[in-house]
PLY file of the C-alpha trace (Angstrom):
ply
format ascii 1.0
element vertex 380
property float x
property float y
property float z
element edge 379
property int vertex1
property int vertex2
end_header
-57.13 17.50 -64.94
-55.54 14.43 -63.48
-56.86 13.02 -60.36
-54.99 10.30 -58.38
-56.90 8.77 -55.62
-55.57 7.41 -52.48
-54.99 8.30 -48.73
-53.60 11.44 -50.04
-55.43 12.31 -53.19
-53.54 14.23 -55.78
-55.05 16.70 -58.26
-52.91 17.96 -61.20
-54.26 21.08 -63.00
-53.24 21.37 -66.73
-51.75 24.54 -66.29
-49.22 23.10 -63.74
-47.48 21.38 -66.84
-47.63 24.53 -68.87
-45.98 26.52 -66.09
-43.43 23.78 -65.57
-42.68 23.58 -69.36
-42.27 27.45 -69.31
-39.72 27.41 -66.40
-38.00 24.47 -68.15
-37.63 26.29 -71.38
-36.33 29.34 -69.59
-33.65 27.22 -67.99
-32.66 25.18 -71.06
-33.88 26.65 -74.25
-34.41 23.29 -75.72
-37.52 20.89 -75.87
-35.46 18.01 -74.12
-34.36 20.22 -71.50
-37.89 21.76 -70.90
-39.28 18.23 -70.57
-36.42 17.13 -68.11
-37.13 20.21 -65.97
-40.93 19.43 -66.03
-40.07 15.81 -64.61
-37.80 17.62 -62.01
-40.40 20.37 -60.86
-43.07 17.58 -60.73
-41.11 15.45 -58.36
-39.76 18.33 -56.31
-43.08 19.97 -55.89
-44.83 16.63 -55.06
-42.07 15.82 -52.46
-42.49 19.24 -50.93
-46.31 18.89 -50.77
-45.93 15.26 -49.24
-43.93 17.07 -46.49
-47.06 19.09 -45.58
-49.51 16.36 -46.29
-47.81 13.38 -44.23
-47.43 15.72 -41.30
-51.20 16.84 -41.56
-52.04 13.27 -41.81
-50.00 12.44 -38.68
-52.21 14.97 -36.80
-55.38 13.12 -38.05
-56.25 15.64 -40.78
-57.93 14.80 -44.05
-55.47 15.94 -46.72
-55.40 16.55 -50.46
-52.66 17.69 -52.79
-53.20 19.93 -55.65
-50.41 20.72 -58.23
-51.34 24.25 -59.64
-49.45 26.89 -61.55
-46.55 28.40 -59.20
-46.29 25.23 -57.39
-48.51 23.01 -55.07
-51.14 23.49 -52.48
-51.98 21.01 -49.74
-55.36 21.41 -48.14
-56.33 19.69 -44.91
-59.28 19.61 -42.51
-60.14 17.59 -39.37
-59.78 18.06 -35.57
-58.78 21.69 -34.53
-54.95 22.16 -34.69
-52.98 24.25 -32.37
-50.67 26.85 -33.75
-47.56 24.68 -33.16
-48.94 21.95 -35.04
-49.85 24.30 -38.00
-46.16 25.42 -37.76
-44.70 22.03 -38.12
-47.13 21.20 -40.99
-45.97 24.30 -42.84
-42.24 23.96 -42.08
-41.92 20.28 -43.23
-42.76 21.24 -46.79
-39.38 23.11 -47.37
-37.70 20.50 -44.99
-38.70 17.69 -47.35
-37.38 19.72 -50.32
-34.18 20.14 -48.50
-34.05 16.52 -47.79
-34.39 15.93 -51.59
-31.44 18.15 -52.07
-29.35 16.29 -49.52
-30.33 12.86 -51.26
-29.14 14.23 -54.58
-25.87 15.57 -52.98
-25.07 12.25 -51.32
-25.62 10.31 -54.48
-23.26 12.75 -56.37
-20.79 12.63 -53.65
-20.82 8.83 -53.51
-20.19 8.62 -57.43
-22.79 5.99 -57.75
-23.71 7.21 -61.08
-21.48 7.54 -64.18
-23.77 8.80 -66.90
-23.28 12.51 -67.67
-26.99 12.77 -68.38
-27.97 11.50 -65.02
-25.26 13.34 -63.23
-26.66 16.49 -64.81
-30.12 15.74 -63.84
-29.04 15.19 -60.20
-27.29 18.54 -60.25
-30.51 20.15 -61.61
-32.43 18.50 -58.71
-29.82 19.92 -56.20
-30.22 23.37 -57.62
-34.00 23.37 -57.86
-34.71 21.91 -54.27
-32.04 24.21 -52.56
-33.29 27.26 -54.41
-37.02 26.60 -54.06
-36.62 25.52 -50.29
-34.77 28.72 -49.63
-37.10 30.86 -51.51
-40.12 29.30 -50.07
-38.88 30.14 -46.48
-38.92 33.95 -47.44
-41.48 35.75 -45.10
-43.68 36.51 -47.74
-47.28 35.28 -48.19
-48.55 32.90 -49.51
-45.15 31.36 -49.22
-44.44 28.86 -46.53
-41.99 31.37 -44.84
-44.85 33.84 -44.74
-47.20 31.26 -43.26
-44.63 30.51 -40.56
-44.16 34.24 -39.79
-47.92 34.62 -39.62
-48.23 31.69 -37.21
-45.44 32.83 -35.06
-46.60 36.45 -34.64
-50.19 35.32 -34.25
-49.12 33.10 -31.41
-47.21 35.97 -29.57
-49.61 38.90 -30.43
-52.73 37.30 -31.55
-54.86 39.09 -34.21
-52.38 41.99 -34.24
-49.47 39.60 -35.12
-51.74 38.33 -38.03
-52.12 41.73 -39.41
-48.31 42.46 -38.96
-47.50 39.45 -40.90
-49.59 40.71 -43.87
-47.88 44.10 -43.88
-44.37 42.62 -43.47
-44.99 40.13 -46.31
-46.32 42.87 -48.54
-43.29 45.25 -47.87
-40.71 42.37 -48.48
-42.57 41.06 -51.54
-42.59 44.57 -53.14
-38.78 44.94 -52.30
-38.12 41.69 -54.05
-40.14 42.57 -56.99
-38.31 45.71 -57.51
-34.90 43.85 -57.18
-35.95 41.29 -59.68
-37.22 43.89 -62.26
-33.85 45.77 -61.59
-32.04 42.63 -62.50
-34.35 41.98 -65.51
-35.78 38.75 -64.00
-39.21 39.76 -65.25
-41.16 36.56 -64.34
-39.88 36.37 -60.81
-40.62 40.20 -60.41
-44.08 39.75 -61.65
-44.76 36.89 -59.18
-43.47 38.78 -56.23
-45.45 41.81 -57.30
-48.57 39.80 -57.32
-47.72 38.38 -53.77
-47.02 42.10 -52.74
-50.41 43.21 -54.09
-52.41 40.25 -52.61
-50.76 40.73 -49.18
-51.45 44.55 -49.15
-54.97 43.97 -50.26
-55.40 41.34 -47.37
-53.80 43.76 -44.83
-56.28 46.64 -45.90
-59.24 44.22 -45.40
-57.80 42.94 -42.09
-58.50 46.28 -40.43
-61.85 44.70 -39.46
-60.46 41.40 -38.18
-60.76 40.70 -34.58
-59.62 37.71 -32.45
-62.91 35.99 -32.72
-62.57 35.91 -36.45
-59.45 33.67 -36.13
-61.04 31.10 -34.01
-61.59 27.91 -35.88
-65.09 26.97 -34.31
-66.47 30.55 -35.47
-64.93 30.15 -38.96
-66.46 26.61 -39.17
-69.91 28.05 -38.32
-69.45 30.76 -41.04
-68.57 27.93 -43.73
-71.77 26.03 -42.45
-73.77 29.15 -42.82
-72.42 29.85 -46.47
-73.29 26.09 -47.39
-76.80 26.56 -46.02
-77.43 29.76 -47.89
-76.11 28.28 -51.04
-78.41 25.27 -50.56
-81.54 27.36 -49.89
-81.75 26.07 -46.28
-82.94 29.19 -44.80
-83.96 28.05 -41.52
-80.70 26.26 -40.93
-78.99 29.59 -42.04
-80.99 31.49 -39.53
-80.09 29.16 -36.75
-76.35 29.41 -37.72
-76.58 33.29 -37.85
-77.96 33.40 -34.42
-75.05 31.17 -33.22
-72.46 33.47 -34.86
-74.01 36.73 -33.61
-74.28 35.30 -30.04
-70.71 34.58 -30.06
-69.31 37.48 -31.81
-70.14 41.14 -31.53
-67.69 42.75 -34.14
-65.39 41.79 -36.63
-65.59 40.13 -40.07
-67.63 37.31 -39.21
-70.26 39.66 -37.34
-70.47 41.73 -40.42
-70.89 38.73 -42.65
-73.58 37.10 -40.61
-75.28 40.55 -40.14
-75.50 40.90 -43.93
-76.77 37.36 -44.51
-79.58 37.99 -41.90
-80.54 41.20 -43.64
-81.05 39.45 -46.88
-83.17 36.74 -45.06
-85.35 39.46 -43.39
-85.66 41.42 -46.64
-87.04 38.27 -48.37
-89.56 37.67 -45.69
-90.90 41.22 -46.15
-89.35 42.50 -42.85
-87.58 45.37 -44.88
-87.39 47.84 -42.07
-85.59 45.34 -39.78
-83.21 44.54 -42.72
-82.64 48.36 -43.06
-82.01 48.82 -39.33
-79.33 46.01 -39.49
-77.52 47.42 -42.46
-77.52 51.15 -41.65
-75.03 50.97 -38.72
-72.39 49.05 -40.92
-72.99 50.94 -44.08
-69.22 51.77 -44.42
-68.23 48.17 -44.38
-70.88 46.56 -46.49
-70.06 44.04 -49.39
-71.49 45.13 -52.84
-74.67 43.09 -52.61
-75.53 44.46 -49.20
-74.79 47.95 -50.52
-77.26 47.49 -53.14
-79.79 46.30 -50.78
-79.41 49.28 -48.53
-79.65 51.58 -51.41
-83.20 50.16 -52.03
-84.20 49.96 -48.56
-82.99 53.60 -47.81
-85.41 54.74 -50.54
-88.37 52.82 -48.93
-87.47 54.37 -45.61
-87.26 57.80 -47.00
-83.58 58.14 -46.15
-82.91 60.14 -49.45
-79.60 61.56 -48.29
-78.21 58.03 -48.00
-79.65 57.15 -51.39
-77.89 60.14 -52.71
-74.68 59.21 -51.06
-74.85 55.68 -52.47
-76.22 56.57 -55.90
-72.88 56.49 -57.99
-71.38 53.54 -56.45
-74.57 51.44 -56.66
-75.25 52.42 -60.16
-71.74 51.41 -61.21
-72.41 48.09 -59.52
-75.82 47.32 -61.11
-76.95 49.93 -63.47
-80.80 49.82 -64.40
-83.59 52.15 -65.34
-85.24 51.43 -61.88
-81.94 52.48 -59.96
-81.43 55.60 -62.12
-85.19 56.67 -61.37
-84.65 55.92 -57.60
-81.65 58.25 -57.65
-83.49 60.83 -59.54
-86.37 60.79 -57.13
-83.99 61.18 -54.22
-82.13 63.97 -55.64
-85.39 65.87 -56.55
-86.86 65.52 -53.07
-83.55 66.99 -51.67
-84.21 69.77 -54.25
-81.13 69.05 -56.29
-82.55 69.78 -59.58
-79.53 69.25 -61.93
-78.55 65.69 -60.74
-82.17 64.75 -60.81
-82.34 65.66 -64.41
-79.11 63.83 -65.00
-80.51 60.50 -63.47
-83.58 60.78 -65.65
-81.40 61.00 -68.57
-79.45 57.98 -67.49
-82.78 56.14 -67.11
-83.64 56.94 -70.79
-80.55 54.99 -71.79
-82.56 51.68 -70.93
-85.67 52.59 -72.86
-88.44 54.93 -73.30
-90.05 56.69 -70.32
-93.27 58.58 -69.74
-91.58 61.76 -68.64
-94.91 63.36 -68.08
-96.05 60.76 -65.63
-92.79 60.67 -63.82
-92.69 64.46 -63.35
-96.42 64.28 -61.92
-94.92 62.26 -59.05
-94.97 63.99 -55.57
-91.05 63.43 -55.51
-90.48 65.97 -58.28
-92.96 68.66 -56.99
-90.08 70.83 -55.62
-87.98 70.62 -58.86
-90.23 70.39 -61.82
-90.67 74.04 -62.11
-87.09 74.92 -61.62
-85.98 76.71 -64.72
-82.58 74.81 -64.76
-84.42 71.53 -64.35
-87.01 72.40 -67.13
-84.42 73.31 -69.49
-82.65 69.82 -68.73
-85.89 68.07 -69.34
-86.65 69.86 -72.44
-83.30 69.08 -73.90
-84.20 65.41 -73.72
-87.44 65.86 -75.75
0 1
1 2
2 3
3 4
4 5
5 6
6 7
7 8
8 9
9 10
10 11
11 12
12 13
13 14
14 15
15 16
16 17
17 18
18 19
19 20
20 21
21 22
22 23
23 24
24 25
25 26
26 27
27 28
28 29
29 30
30 31
31 32
32 33
33 34
34 35
35 36
36 37
37 38
38 39
39 40
40 41
41 42
42 43
43 44
44 45
45 46
46 47
47 48
48 49
49 50
50 51
51 52
52 53
53 54
54 55
55 56
56 57
57 58
58 59
59 60
60 61
61 62
62 63
63 64
64 65
65 66
66 67
67 68
68 69
69 70
70 71
71 72
72 73
73 74
74 75
75 76
76 77
77 78
78 79
79 80
80 81
81 82
82 83
83 84
84 85
85 86
86 87
87 88
88 89
89 90
90 91
91 92
92 93
93 94
94 95
95 96
96 97
97 98
98 99
99 100
100 101
101 102
102 103
103 104
104 105
105 106
106 107
107 108
108 109
109 110
110 111
111 112
112 113
113 114
114 115
115 116
116 117
117 118
118 119
119 120
120 121
121 122
122 123
123 124
124 125
125 126
126 127
127 128
128 129
129 130
130 131
131 132
132 133
133 134
134 135
135 136
136 137
137 138
138 139
139 140
140 141
141 142
142 143
143 144
144 145
145 146
146 147
147 148
148 149
149 150
150 151
151 152
152 153
153 154
154 155
155 156
156 157
157 158
158 159
159 160
160 161
161 162
162 163
163 164
164 165
165 166
166 167
167 168
168 169
169 170
170 171
171 172
172 173
173 174
174 175
175 176
176 177
177 178
178 179
179 180
180 181
181 182
182 183
183 184
184 185
185 186
186 187
187 188
188 189
189 190
190 191
191 192
192 193
193 194
194 195
195 196
196 197
197 198
198 199
199 200
200 201
201 202
202 203
203 204
204 205
205 206
206 207
207 208
208 209
209 210
210 211
211 212
212 213
213 214
214 215
215 216
216 217
217 218
218 219
219 220
220 221
221 222
222 223
223 224
224 225
225 226
226 227
227 228
228 229
229 230
230 231
231 232
232 233
233 234
234 235
235 236
236 237
237 238
238 239
239 240
240 241
241 242
242 243
243 244
244 245
245 246
246 247
247 248
248 249
249 250
250 251
251 252
252 253
253 254
254 255
255 256
256 257
257 258
258 259
259 260
260 261
261 262
262 263
263 264
264 265
265 266
266 267
267 268
268 269
269 270
270 271
271 272
272 273
273 274
274 275
275 276
276 277
277 278
278 279
279 280
280 281
281 282
282 283
283 284
284 285
285 286
286 287
287 288
288 289
289 290
290 291
291 292
292 293
293 294
294 295
295 296
296 297
297 298
298 299
299 300
300 301
301 302
302 303
303 304
304 305
305 306
306 307
307 308
308 309
309 310
310 311
311 312
312 313
313 314
314 315
315 316
316 317
317 318
318 319
319 320
320 321
321 322
322 323
323 324
324 325
325 326
326 327
327 328
328 329
329 330
330 331
331 332
332 333
333 334
334 335
335 336
336 337
337 338
338 339
339 340
340 341
341 342
342 343
343 344
344 345
345 346
346 347
347 348
348 349
349 350
350 351
351 352
352 353
353 354
354 355
355 356
356 357
357 358
358 359
359 360
360 361
361 362
362 363
363 364
364 365
365 366
366 367
367 368
368 369
369 370
370 371
371 372
372 373
373 374
374 375
375 376
376 377
377 378
378 379
């Protein structure tokens, strides 16, 4: 990885060169041609990203450019930006690429160069920048055109516009992927299919997004909360959770803050409080929170919920303890066959004292069931 310090730091990932070489080889089928294309791609992507970065710098942002596979990425942070400022930052990337196309065109039109090699390189710069500037303005996320569509629709319709941009981007990306597959441009088809999948996944997840989730101040609080949790600063985390939950009462940030709070309460031994927090949002929990709720539900004797979560949670984190927890809940609900099946699953992790387990109160209603006894005997 190459790192170039400066007012606008530049990080170049190794796979950027590999991807550039592959593109160059596909356009030239020669080693020299691939190397020339690598240089053209490097300059073109860098100029494009400088369009974003210089504009962000103008708006007093701290910026960084990364050259990664599939192109570049300019990240920035600083004072809160209005949507029109975000729009200009985004638009100036393709605009700088188009300026590079115009510069190459002007040099060719002025006949300043006479070497066939340099003339050929300038024509390649023309093609690359005109093509990439055009493609990058397609209304497909994560391309700049998709970002411009998102900013525009969000400015007009709020969070509904944000969701609409994701859906439109997914649909158009899928159409483009199918087109490129049809004309046997497999790499382009695969890239747009990936864009379609990402946008569709984001669109499905966005069903929980509310207006407060898109507010920069609230998102900054969540970033600070995640940092505090990662650093083990639990008191700071609690304070940040209180701030978030006082500002939002629904949406993704509310769900995330609530789940973090449930983990903190659970660690403090306040298990019933953690359970009461997670139960109302059970359908929208992340995997770790779902596992915690499975454990807490057993402690609170909500065996029906344990049963409902049993398969999903076991797939997430299979263990003997979880299998036995499932077996007990199924037995308490007088479901003998699955109770036996979970005991069998528990045996996969090591030997068990079956007699001691069956003497537990949880198995009182099924241990004399003929079907259950036959199942247990078959494991002997």
